[in-house]
Backbone atoms as SQL, in Angstrom:
CREATE TABLE atoms (id INTEGER PRIMARY KEY, chain TEXT, resi INTEGER, resn TEXT, atom TEXT, x REAL, y REAL, z REAL);
INSERT INTO atoms VALUES
  (1, 'A', 1, 'VAL', 'N', 11.006, -1.243, 10.362),
  (2, 'A', 1, 'VAL', 'CA', 12.101, 0.002, 9.700),
  (3, 'A', 1, 'VAL', 'C', 12.599, 0.989, 9.874),
  (4, 'A', 2, 'ARG', 'N', 13.682, 2.076, 10.637),
  (5, 'A', 2, 'ARG', 'CA', 13.432, 3.395, 10.307),
  (6, 'A', 2, 'ARG', 'C', 14.186, 4.108, 9.560),
  (7, 'A', 3, 'LEU', 'N', 14.089, 4.816, 8.972),
  (8, 'A', 3, 'LEU', 'CA', 15.602, 5.821, 8.399),
  (9, 'A', 3, 'LEU', 'C', 16.272, 7.125, 8.776),
  (10, 'A', 4, 'VAL', 'N', 16.846, 7.892, 9.642),
  (11, 'A', 4, 'VAL', 'CA', 16.597, 9.221, 9.664),
  (12, 'A', 4, 'VAL', 'C', 17.439, 9.997, 9.249),
  (13, 'A', 5, 'GLU', 'N', 17.259, 10.166, 7.919),
  (14, 'A', 5, 'GLU', 'CA', 18.460, 11.461, 7.482),
  (15, 'A', 5, 'GLU', 'C', 18.857, 12.702, 8.134),
  (16, 'A', 6, 'TYR', 'N', 20.135, 12.890, 8.005),
  (17, 'A', 6, 'TYR', 'CA', 20.581, 14.654, 8.736),
  (18, 'A', 6, 'TYR', 'C', 21.874, 15.463, 7.717),
  (19, 'A', 7, 'GLY', 'N', 22.011, 16.201, 7.988),
  (20, 'A', 7, 'GLY', 'CA', 22.797, 16.599, 7.500),
  (21, 'A', 7, 'GLY', 'C', 22.582, 17.709, 6.545),
  (22, 'A', 8, 'GLY', 'N', 21.346, 18.073, 5.955),
  (23, 'A', 8, 'GLY', 'CA', 21.179, 19.354, 5.022),
  (24, 'A', 8, 'GLY', 'C', 21.336, 20.352, 5.879),
  (25, 'A', 9, 'GLY', 'N', 20.791, 21.261, 4.721),
  (26, 'A', 9, 'GLY', 'CA', 20.835, 22.889, 4.836),
  (27, 'A', 9, 'GLY', 'C', 21.217, 23.282, 3.917),
  (28, 'A', 10, 'LEU', 'N', 21.579, 25.283, 3.785),
  (29, 'A', 10, 'LEU', 'CA', 21.765, 25.820, 2.825),
  (30, 'A', 10, 'LEU', 'C', 23.044, 26.154, 3.327),
  (31, 'A', 11, 'VAL', 'N', 23.817, 25.729, 1.079),
  (32, 'A', 11, 'VAL', 'CA', 25.519, 26.831, 1.223),
  (33, 'A', 11, 'VAL', 'C', 25.586, 26.978, -0.018),
  (34, 'A', 12, 'GLN', 'N', 26.233, 27.721, -0.613),
  (35, 'A', 12, 'GLN', 'CA', 26.727, 28.146, -1.582),
  (36, 'A', 12, 'GLN', 'C', 26.743, 27.718, -2.518),
  (37, 'A', 13, 'PRO', 'N', 26.660, 27.654, -3.876),
  (38, 'A', 13, 'PRO', 'CA', 27.120, 27.477, -5.160),
  (39, 'A', 13, 'PRO', 'C', 28.835, 27.181, -4.584),
  (40, 'A', 14, 'GLY', 'N', 29.226, 25.657, -5.101),
  (41, 'A', 14, 'GLY', 'CA', 30.482, 25.489, -5.415),
  (42, 'A', 14, 'GLY', 'C', 30.963, 24.464, -3.721),
  (43, 'A', 15, 'GLY', 'N', 29.769, 24.459, -3.001),
  (44, 'A', 15, 'GLY', 'CA', 30.274, 24.690, -1.382),
  (45, 'A', 15, 'GLY', 'C', 30.185, 23.168, -1.170),
  (46, 'A', 16, 'SER', 'N', 30.362, 22.272, 0.247),
  (47, 'A', 16, 'SER', 'CA', 29.584, 20.823, 0.622),
  (48, 'A', 16, 'SER', 'C', 29.286, 20.646, 1.348),
  (49, 'A', 17, 'LEU', 'N', 28.029, 19.407, 1.257),
  (50, 'A', 17, 'LEU', 'CA', 27.317, 18.513, 2.367),
  (51, 'A', 17, 'LEU', 'C', 27.811, 17.343, 1.748),
  (52, 'A', 18, 'ARG', 'N', 27.609, 16.452, 3.701),
  (53, 'A', 18, 'ARG', 'CA', 27.891, 15.693, 3.383),
  (54, 'A', 18, 'ARG', 'C', 26.478, 14.841, 4.491),
  (55, 'A', 19, 'LEU', 'N', 25.405, 14.344, 4.165),
  (56, 'A', 19, 'LEU', 'CA', 24.267, 13.684, 4.070),
  (57, 'A', 19, 'LEU', 'C', 24.520, 12.157, 5.048),
  (58, 'A', 20, 'SER', 'N', 24.141, 12.274, 6.014),
  (59, 'A', 20, 'SER', 'CA', 23.711, 10.600, 6.811),
  (60, 'A', 20, 'SER', 'C', 21.801, 10.282, 7.017),
  (61, 'A', 21, 'CYS', 'N', 22.732, 8.860, 7.039),
  (62, 'A', 21, 'CYS', 'CA', 21.181, 8.373, 7.080),
  (63, 'A', 21, 'CYS', 'C', 21.135, 7.142, 8.054),
  (64, 'A', 22, 'ALA', 'N', 21.084, 6.895, 8.670),
  (65, 'A', 22, 'ALA', 'CA', 20.527, 6.147, 10.307),
  (66, 'A', 22, 'ALA', 'C', 19.543, 4.977, 10.471),
  (67, 'A', 23, 'ALA', 'N', 20.119, 3.924, 10.470),
  (68, 'A', 23, 'ALA', 'CA', 18.934, 2.785, 9.974),
  (69, 'A', 23, 'ALA', 'C', 18.814, 2.568, 11.337),
  (70, 'A', 24, 'SER', 'N', 17.896, 1.832, 11.204),
  (71, 'A', 24, 'SER', 'CA', 17.322, 0.836, 12.404),
  (72, 'A', 24, 'SER', 'C', 16.376, 0.051, 12.412),
  (73, 'A', 25, 'GLY', 'N', 16.287, -1.334, 12.844),
  (74, 'A', 25, 'GLY', 'CA', 15.027, -1.772, 12.493),
  (75, 'A', 25, 'GLY', 'C', 15.445, -2.838, 11.729),
  (76, 'A', 26, 'PHE', 'N', 15.887, -2.995, 11.222),
  (77, 'A', 26, 'PHE', 'CA', 16.730, -4.485, 10.330),
  (78, 'A', 26, 'PHE', 'C', 18.115, -4.238, 9.923),
  (79, 'A', 27, 'THR', 'N', 18.726, -5.655, 9.404),
  (80, 'A', 27, 'THR', 'CA', 19.227, -5.752, 9.148),
  (81, 'A', 27, 'THR', 'C', 20.490, -4.613, 7.848),
  (82, 'A', 28, 'PHE', 'N', 20.927, -4.089, 8.519),
  (83, 'A', 28, 'PHE', 'CA', 21.764, -2.984, 7.393),
  (84, 'A', 28, 'PHE', 'C', 22.374, -3.102, 6.665),
  (85, 'A', 29, 'SER', 'N', 23.243, -4.759, 6.747),
  (86, 'A', 29, 'SER', 'CA', 24.347, -4.971, 6.097),
  (87, 'A', 29, 'SER', 'C', 24.226, -5.649, 5.014),
  (88, 'A', 30, 'SER', 'N', 22.730, -6.205, 4.750),
  (89, 'A', 30, 'SER', 'CA', 22.109, -7.580, 4.759),
  (90, 'A', 30, 'SER', 'C', 21.403, -6.625, 2.869),
  (91, 'A', 31, 'TYR', 'N', 21.547, -5.263, 3.504),
  (92, 'A', 31, 'TYR', 'CA', 20.627, -4.613, 2.088),
  (93, 'A', 31, 'TYR', 'C', 20.863, -3.370, 1.493),
  (94, 'A', 32, 'ASP', 'N', 21.379, -3.659, 0.231),
  (95, 'A', 32, 'ASP', 'CA', 21.601, -2.417, -0.618),
  (96, 'A', 32, 'ASP', 'C', 20.914, -1.126, -0.219),
  (97, 'A', 33, 'MET', 'N', 21.140, -0.074, -0.598),
  (98, 'A', 33, 'MET', 'CA', 21.243, 1.393, -0.070),
  (99, 'A', 33, 'MET', 'C', 20.308, 1.762, -1.469),
  (100, 'A', 34, 'ASN', 'N', 19.891, 3.441, -1.591),
  (101, 'A', 34, 'ASN', 'CA', 19.494, 4.439, -2.162),
  (102, 'A', 34, 'ASN', 'C', 19.466, 5.677, -1.668),
  (103, 'A', 35, 'TRP', 'N', 19.889, 6.164, -2.187),
  (104, 'A', 35, 'TRP', 'CA', 19.636, 8.325, -2.041),
  (105, 'A', 35, 'TRP', 'C', 19.187, 8.745, -3.519),
  (106, 'A', 36, 'TYR', 'N', 17.400, 9.211, -3.047),
  (107, 'A', 36, 'TYR', 'CA', 16.815, 10.078, -4.077),
  (108, 'A', 36, 'TYR', 'C', 16.845, 11.209, -4.310),
  (109, 'A', 37, 'ARG', 'N', 16.240, 11.862, -4.491),
  (110, 'A', 37, 'ARG', 'CA', 15.930, 13.283, -4.467),
  (111, 'A', 37, 'ARG', 'C', 14.778, 13.651, -4.639),
  (112, 'A', 38, 'GLN', 'N', 14.130, 14.694, -5.048),
  (113, 'A', 38, 'GLN', 'CA', 13.057, 15.243, -5.208),
  (114, 'A', 38, 'GLN', 'C', 12.755, 16.522, -5.125),
  (115, 'A', 39, 'ALA', 'N', 12.819, 17.543, -6.432),
  (116, 'A', 39, 'ALA', 'CA', 12.781, 19.373, -5.790),
  (117, 'A', 39, 'ALA', 'C', 11.716, 19.281, -6.409),
  (118, 'A', 40, 'PRO', 'N', 11.250, 20.470, -5.928),
  (119, 'A', 40, 'PRO', 'CA', 9.730, 20.888, -6.305),
  (120, 'A', 40, 'PRO', 'C', 9.236, 20.730, -7.443),
  (121, 'A', 41, 'GLU', 'N', 8.584, 19.974, -7.561),
  (122, 'A', 41, 'GLU', 'CA', 7.678, 20.210, -9.499),
  (123, 'A', 41, 'GLU', 'C', 8.025, 19.082, -10.052),
  (124, 'A', 42, 'LYS', 'N', 8.960, 18.501, -8.892),
  (125, 'A', 42, 'LYS', 'CA', 9.410, 17.575, -10.134),
  (126, 'A', 42, 'LYS', 'C', 9.225, 16.168, -9.326),
  (127, 'A', 43, 'GLU', 'N', 9.758, 14.849, -10.165),
  (128, 'A', 43, 'GLU', 'CA', 9.678, 13.722, -9.800),
  (129, 'A', 43, 'GLU', 'C', 10.818, 13.316, -8.828),
  (130, 'A', 44, 'HIS', 'N', 10.544, 12.334, -8.328),
  (131, 'A', 44, 'HIS', 'CA', 11.861, 11.467, -7.836),
  (132, 'A', 44, 'HIS', 'C', 12.840, 11.482, -8.518),
  (133, 'A', 45, 'GLU', 'N', 14.691, 11.707, -8.605),
  (134, 'A', 45, 'GLU', 'CA', 15.121, 10.565, -9.329),
  (135, 'A', 45, 'GLU', 'C', 16.233, 10.303, -8.044),
  (136, 'A', 46, 'LEU', 'N', 16.849, 9.310, -8.691),
  (137, 'A', 46, 'LEU', 'CA', 17.489, 8.268, -8.569),
  (138, 'A', 46, 'LEU', 'C', 18.713, 8.725, -7.656),
  (139, 'A', 47, 'VAL', 'N', 19.825, 9.140, -7.365),
  (140, 'A', 47, 'VAL', 'CA', 20.466, 10.320, -6.915),
  (141, 'A', 47, 'VAL', 'C', 21.798, 8.742, -7.005),
  (142, 'A', 48, 'ALA', 'N', 22.351, 7.819, -6.117),
  (143, 'A', 48, 'ALA', 'CA', 22.857, 6.799, -6.020),
  (144, 'A', 48, 'ALA', 'C', 22.778, 6.262, -5.427),
  (145, 'A', 49, 'GLY', 'N', 23.569, 5.157, -5.611),
  (146, 'A', 49, 'GLY', 'CA', 23.243, 3.369, -4.931),
  (147, 'A', 49, 'GLY', 'C', 24.039, 2.762, -3.927),
  (148, 'A', 50, 'ILE', 'N', 23.962, 2.314, -3.048),
  (149, 'A', 50, 'ILE', 'CA', 25.117, 1.425, -2.806),
  (150, 'A', 50, 'ILE', 'C', 25.411, -0.286, -2.500),
  (151, 'A', 51, 'SER', 'N', 26.252, -1.362, -2.723),
  (152, 'A', 51, 'SER', 'CA', 25.780, -3.010, -2.642),
  (153, 'A', 51, 'SER', 'C', 25.745, -2.760, -1.472),
  (154, 'A', 52, 'ASN', 'N', 24.870, -3.753, -0.003),
  (155, 'A', 52, 'ASN', 'CA', 25.310, -4.231, 1.010),
  (156, 'A', 52, 'ASN', 'C', 26.252, -3.718, 1.555),
  (157, 'A', 53, 'THR', 'N', 27.857, -4.574, 1.007),
  (158, 'A', 53, 'THR', 'CA', 28.940, -4.523, 1.407),
  (159, 'A', 53, 'THR', 'C', 29.526, -3.260, 1.196),
  (160, 'A', 54, 'GLY', 'N', 28.957, -1.325, 0.300),
  (161, 'A', 54, 'GLY', 'CA', 29.334, -1.503, -0.159),
  (162, 'A', 54, 'GLY', 'C', 31.002, -1.721, -1.398),
  (163, 'A', 55, 'SER', 'N', 31.123, -2.636, -1.538),
  (164, 'A', 55, 'SER', 'CA', 31.766, -3.296, -2.907),
  (165, 'A', 55, 'SER', 'C', 31.345, -2.285, -4.132),
  (166, 'A', 56, 'TYR', 'N', 29.902, -2.419, -4.852),
  (167, 'A', 56, 'TYR', 'CA', 29.367, -1.896, -5.736),
  (168, 'A', 56, 'TYR', 'C', 28.688, -0.338, -6.053),
  (169, 'A', 57, 'THR', 'N', 28.895, 1.431, -6.439),
  (170, 'A', 57, 'THR', 'CA', 27.783, 2.048, -6.181),
  (171, 'A', 57, 'THR', 'C', 27.593, 2.161, -7.869),
  (172, 'A', 58, 'ASN', 'N', 26.292, 3.331, -7.490),
  (173, 'A', 58, 'ASN', 'CA', 26.219, 3.622, -8.957),
  (174, 'A', 58, 'ASN', 'C', 25.612, 5.280, -8.908),
  (175, 'A', 59, 'TYR', 'N', 25.847, 5.692, -9.825),
  (176, 'A', 59, 'TYR', 'CA', 25.632, 7.968, -9.524),
  (177, 'A', 59, 'TYR', 'C', 24.759, 7.802, -10.950),
  (178, 'A', 60, 'ALA', 'N', 23.411, 9.194, -11.101),
  (179, 'A', 60, 'ALA', 'CA', 23.163, 9.392, -11.449),
  (180, 'A', 60, 'ALA', 'C', 24.251, 9.878, -12.495),
  (181, 'A', 61, 'ASP', 'N', 23.859, 10.584, -14.015),
  (182, 'A', 61, 'ASP', 'CA', 24.154, 11.198, -15.119),
  (183, 'A', 61, 'ASP', 'C', 24.973, 12.527, -13.589),
  (184, 'A', 62, 'SER', 'N', 23.973, 13.388, -13.384),
  (185, 'A', 62, 'SER', 'CA', 24.162, 14.795, -13.015),
  (186, 'A', 62, 'SER', 'C', 24.980, 14.883, -11.907),
  (187, 'A', 63, 'VAL', 'N', 25.293, 14.029, -11.461),
  (188, 'A', 63, 'VAL', 'CA', 26.301, 14.335, -9.913),
  (189, 'A', 63, 'VAL', 'C', 27.760, 13.075, -9.708),
  (190, 'A', 64, 'LYS', 'N', 27.005, 12.710, -11.049),
  (191, 'A', 64, 'LYS', 'CA', 29.173, 12.367, -10.724),
  (192, 'A', 64, 'LYS', 'C', 30.030, 12.441, -10.808),
  (193, 'A', 65, 'GLY', 'N', 31.358, 12.235, -9.569),
  (194, 'A', 65, 'GLY', 'CA', 32.096, 12.852, -10.159),
  (195, 'A', 65, 'GLY', 'C', 32.146, 14.027, -9.571),
  (196, 'A', 66, 'ARG', 'N', 31.320, 14.462, -8.496),
  (197, 'A', 66, 'ARG', 'CA', 31.293, 15.207, -7.656),
  (198, 'A', 66, 'ARG', 'C', 30.344, 14.884, -6.573),
  (199, 'A', 67, 'PHE', 'N', 29.459, 13.532, -6.634),
  (200, 'A', 67, 'PHE', 'CA', 29.069, 13.242, -5.401),
  (201, 'A', 67, 'PHE', 'C', 29.566, 11.319, -5.235),
  (202, 'A', 68, 'THR', 'N', 29.300, 10.549, -3.819),
  (203, 'A', 68, 'THR', 'CA', 29.790, 10.350, -3.083),
  (204, 'A', 68, 'THR', 'C', 29.369, 9.137, -2.191),
  (205, 'A', 69, 'ILE', 'N', 28.809, 8.509, -2.583),
  (206, 'A', 69, 'ILE', 'CA', 27.793, 7.298, -1.877),
  (207, 'A', 69, 'ILE', 'C', 28.791, 6.224, -0.660),
  (208, 'A', 70, 'SER', 'N', 28.686, 6.329, 0.512),
  (209, 'A', 70, 'SER', 'CA', 29.171, 5.021, 0.975),
  (210, 'A', 70, 'SER', 'C', 28.611, 4.768, 2.288),
  (211, 'A', 71, 'ARG', 'N', 29.051, 3.652, 3.083),
  (212, 'A', 71, 'ARG', 'CA', 28.140, 3.482, 4.524),
  (213, 'A', 71, 'ARG', 'C', 29.019, 2.960, 5.026),
  (214, 'A', 72, 'ASP', 'N', 28.367, 2.573, 6.178),
  (215, 'A', 72, 'ASP', 'CA', 29.587, 2.150, 7.370),
  (216, 'A', 72, 'ASP', 'C', 28.608, 1.410, 8.410),
  (217, 'A', 73, 'ASN', 'N', 28.898, -0.235, 7.631),
  (218, 'A', 73, 'ASN', 'CA', 27.944, -1.377, 8.375),
  (219, 'A', 73, 'ASN', 'C', 27.645, -1.297, 9.915),
  (220, 'A', 74, 'ALA', 'N', 28.987, -0.964, 10.238),
  (221, 'A', 74, 'ALA', 'CA', 29.383, -1.092, 11.812),
  (222, 'A', 74, 'ALA', 'C', 28.845, 0.016, 12.542),
  (223, 'A', 75, 'LYS', 'N', 28.701, 1.043, 11.885),
  (224, 'A', 75, 'LYS', 'CA', 27.153, 2.533, 12.039),
  (225, 'A', 75, 'LYS', 'C', 25.457, 1.891, 12.256),
  (226, 'A', 76, 'ASN', 'N', 25.502, 1.122, 10.983),
  (227, 'A', 76, 'ASN', 'CA', 23.863, 1.569, 10.855),
  (228, 'A', 76, 'ASN', 'C', 23.994, 2.616, 9.926),
  (229, 'A', 77, 'THR', 'N', 25.381, 3.204, 8.649),
  (230, 'A', 77, 'THR', 'CA', 24.589, 4.229, 8.787),
  (231, 'A', 77, 'THR', 'C', 25.363, 4.578, 7.428),
  (232, 'A', 78, 'MET', 'N', 24.678, 5.409, 6.440),
  (233, 'A', 78, 'MET', 'CA', 25.044, 5.604, 4.640),
  (234, 'A', 78, 'MET', 'C', 25.063, 7.116, 5.278),
  (235, 'A', 79, 'TYR', 'N', 26.462, 7.663, 4.107),
  (236, 'A', 79, 'TYR', 'CA', 26.591, 8.527, 3.780),
  (237, 'A', 79, 'TYR', 'C', 25.856, 9.362, 1.864),
  (238, 'A', 80, 'LEU', 'N', 26.023, 10.485, 2.038),
  (239, 'A', 80, 'LEU', 'CA', 26.539, 11.006, 0.754),
  (240, 'A', 80, 'LEU', 'C', 27.553, 12.226, 0.727),
  (241, 'A', 81, 'GLN', 'N', 28.133, 12.115, 0.350),
  (242, 'A', 81, 'GLN', 'CA', 29.195, 13.441, 0.293),
  (243, 'A', 81, 'GLN', 'C', 29.408, 14.337, -0.647),
  (244, 'A', 82, 'MET', 'N', 28.497, 15.641, -1.131),
  (245, 'A', 82, 'MET', 'CA', 28.760, 16.224, -1.888),
  (246, 'A', 82, 'MET', 'C', 28.961, 17.514, -1.887),
  (247, 'A', 83, 'ASN', 'N', 30.309, 17.368, -3.492),
  (248, 'A', 83, 'ASN', 'CA', 30.428, 18.646, -3.564),
  (249, 'A', 83, 'ASN', 'C', 30.299, 19.474, -4.665),
  (250, 'A', 84, 'SER', 'N', 31.671, 20.224, -4.758),
  (251, 'A', 84, 'SER', 'CA', 30.972, 21.675, -6.594),
  (252, 'A', 84, 'SER', 'C', 29.448, 21.334, -6.420),
  (253, 'A', 85, 'LEU', 'N', 28.925, 22.205, -5.183),
  (254, 'A', 85, 'LEU', 'CA', 27.229, 21.909, -5.232),
  (255, 'A', 85, 'LEU', 'C', 26.219, 22.704, -6.628),
  (256, 'A', 86, 'LYS', 'N', 25.999, 22.190, -6.844),
  (257, 'A', 86, 'LYS', 'CA', 24.826, 23.630, -8.298),
  (258, 'A', 86, 'LYS', 'C', 23.590, 23.795, -7.622),
  (259, 'A', 87, 'PRO', 'N', 23.079, 24.964, -7.401),
  (260, 'A', 87, 'PRO', 'CA', 21.699, 25.306, -7.745),
  (261, 'A', 87, 'PRO', 'C', 21.246, 24.044, -8.038),
  (262, 'A', 88, 'GLU', 'N', 20.874, 23.598, -8.859),
  (263, 'A', 88, 'GLU', 'CA', 19.931, 22.720, -9.360),
  (264, 'A', 88, 'GLU', 'C', 19.972, 21.274, -8.440),
  (265, 'A', 89, 'ASP', 'N', 21.008, 21.210, -7.716),
  (266, 'A', 89, 'ASP', 'CA', 21.171, 19.994, -6.518),
  (267, 'A', 89, 'ASP', 'C', 19.756, 20.412, -5.120),
  (268, 'A', 90, 'THR', 'N', 19.673, 21.657, -5.183),
  (269, 'A', 90, 'THR', 'CA', 18.269, 22.073, -4.648),
  (270, 'A', 90, 'THR', 'C', 17.414, 20.842, -4.930),
  (271, 'A', 91, 'ALA', 'N', 17.560, 19.798, -3.168),
  (272, 'A', 91, 'ALA', 'CA', 16.053, 19.173, -3.259),
  (273, 'A', 91, 'ALA', 'C', 16.070, 18.708, -2.317),
  (274, 'A', 92, 'MET', 'N', 14.289, 17.641, -1.761),
  (275, 'A', 92, 'MET', 'CA', 15.088, 17.142, -0.647),
  (276, 'A', 92, 'MET', 'C', 15.744, 15.699, -0.065),
  (277, 'A', 93, 'TYR', 'N', 16.229, 15.004, -0.298),
  (278, 'A', 93, 'TYR', 'CA', 16.911, 14.182, -0.265),
  (279, 'A', 93, 'TYR', 'C', 16.571, 12.704, 0.960),
  (280, 'A', 94, 'TYR', 'N', 16.684, 11.931, 0.164),
  (281, 'A', 94, 'TYR', 'CA', 15.934, 11.051, 1.428),
  (282, 'A', 94, 'TYR', 'C', 16.622, 9.162, 0.931),
  (283, 'A', 95, 'CYS', 'N', 16.399, 8.817, 2.422),
  (284, 'A', 95, 'CYS', 'CA', 17.608, 7.604, 2.201),
  (285, 'A', 95, 'CYS', 'C', 16.818, 6.384, 2.089),
  (286, 'A', 96, 'HIS', 'N', 16.425, 4.902, 0.678),
  (287, 'A', 96, 'HIS', 'CA', 15.415, 4.320, 0.541),
  (288, 'A', 96, 'HIS', 'C', 16.230, 3.133, 0.710),
  (289, 'A', 97, 'VAL', 'N', 16.000, 1.965, 0.714),
  (290, 'A', 97, 'VAL', 'CA', 15.608, 0.713, 0.712),
  (291, 'A', 97, 'VAL', 'C', 15.079, 0.360, -0.522),
  (292, 'A', 98, 'PRO', 'N', 16.050, -0.266, -1.078),
  (293, 'A', 98, 'PRO', 'CA', 14.686, -1.447, -2.026),
  (294, 'A', 98, 'PRO', 'C', 14.256, -2.231, -2.072),
  (295, 'A', 99, 'ARG', 'N', 14.924, -3.548, -1.368),
  (296, 'A', 99, 'ARG', 'CA', 14.515, -4.020, -1.355),
  (297, 'A', 99, 'ARG', 'C', 12.612, -4.055, 0.153),
  (298, 'A', 100, 'SER', 'N', 13.152, -3.365, 0.515),
  (299, 'A', 100, 'SER', 'CA', 11.677, -2.810, 1.213),
  (300, 'A', 100, 'SER', 'C', 10.826, -1.834, 1.024),
  (301, 'A', 101, 'GLY', 'N', 11.322, -1.059, 0.247),
  (302, 'A', 101, 'GLY', 'CA', 10.695, 0.044, -0.601),
  (303, 'A', 101, 'GLY', 'C', 10.308, 1.089, 0.562),
  (304, 'A', 102, 'SER', 'N', 11.520, 0.695, 1.770),
  (305, 'A', 102, 'SER', 'CA', 10.866, 2.042, 3.164),
  (306, 'A', 102, 'SER', 'C', 11.685, 4.014, 2.899),
  (307, 'A', 103, 'TRP', 'N', 11.454, 4.330, 3.792),
  (308, 'A', 103, 'TRP', 'CA', 11.598, 5.847, 3.118),
  (309, 'A', 103, 'TRP', 'C', 11.758, 6.198, 4.033),
  (310, 'A', 104, 'GLY', 'N', 12.697, 7.410, 4.540),
  (311, 'A', 104, 'GLY', 'CA', 13.029, 8.141, 5.434),
  (312, 'A', 104, 'GLY', 'C', 12.098, 9.450, 4.999),
  (313, 'A', 105, 'GLN', 'N', 12.070, 10.751, 6.199),
  (314, 'A', 105, 'GLN', 'CA', 11.792, 11.826, 6.053),
  (315, 'A', 105, 'GLN', 'C', 11.831, 12.656, 5.192),
  (316, 'A', 106, 'GLY', 'N', 13.317, 12.631, 5.263),
  (317, 'A', 106, 'GLY', 'CA', 13.641, 13.627, 4.425),
  (318, 'A', 106, 'GLY', 'C', 14.982, 14.795, 4.783),
  (319, 'A', 107, 'THR', 'N', 15.759, 15.186, 4.728),
  (320, 'A', 107, 'THR', 'CA', 16.508, 16.270, 4.798),
  (321, 'A', 107, 'THR', 'C', 16.355, 17.715, 3.305),
  (322, 'A', 108, 'GLN', 'N', 16.262, 18.425, 3.729),
  (323, 'A', 108, 'GLN', 'CA', 16.392, 19.730, 2.692),
  (324, 'A', 108, 'GLN', 'C', 17.499, 20.293, 1.716),
  (325, 'A', 109, 'VAL', 'N', 17.906, 20.508, 1.849),
  (326, 'A', 109, 'VAL', 'CA', 19.195, 21.042, 0.947),
  (327, 'A', 109, 'VAL', 'C', 18.592, 22.136, -0.327),
  (328, 'A', 110, 'THR', 'N', 19.413, 23.298, 0.230),
  (329, 'A', 110, 'THR', 'CA', 19.191, 24.331, -0.134),
  (330, 'A', 110, 'THR', 'C', 20.307, 24.846, -1.282),
  (331, 'A', 111, 'VAL', 'N', 21.396, 25.236, -2.327),
  (332, 'A', 111, 'VAL', 'CA', 22.002, 25.502, -2.914),
  (333, 'A', 111, 'VAL', 'C', 21.383, 26.970, -3.294),
  (334, 'A', 112, 'SER', 'N', 22.293, 28.387, -3.061),
  (335, 'A', 112, 'SER', 'CA', 21.733, 28.732, -2.594),
  (336, 'A', 112, 'SER', 'C', 22.897, 30.171, -2.721),
  (337, 'A', 113, 'SER', 'N', 22.997, 31.570, -3.219),
  (338, 'A', 113, 'SER', 'CA', 23.932, 32.038, -3.336),
  (339, 'A', 113, 'SER', 'C', 23.419, 33.533, -2.623);
């Protein structure tokens, strides 16, 4: 299993970013997927989850209405569209396969003026 996140960076408050998670080494379309984040000195937080077909999604209350999780099973890729970003969204963002417990290496998102 290999998960590679990219798309992070520095953005001003109110801005947008789209994160991607490229998956390989397993049948991506058969697995539910999650996005987690971890801010300095804080625990991992489940940001959003998506079912294997993309039909079902769930979000942390802190990001509802601002973030959208999606996936393209033909490209073995999951996405996290993040809008109206806030300084408290600053964290390392990780993709995760709940069934196997696999994690990517993470991509840093920093929201600051």
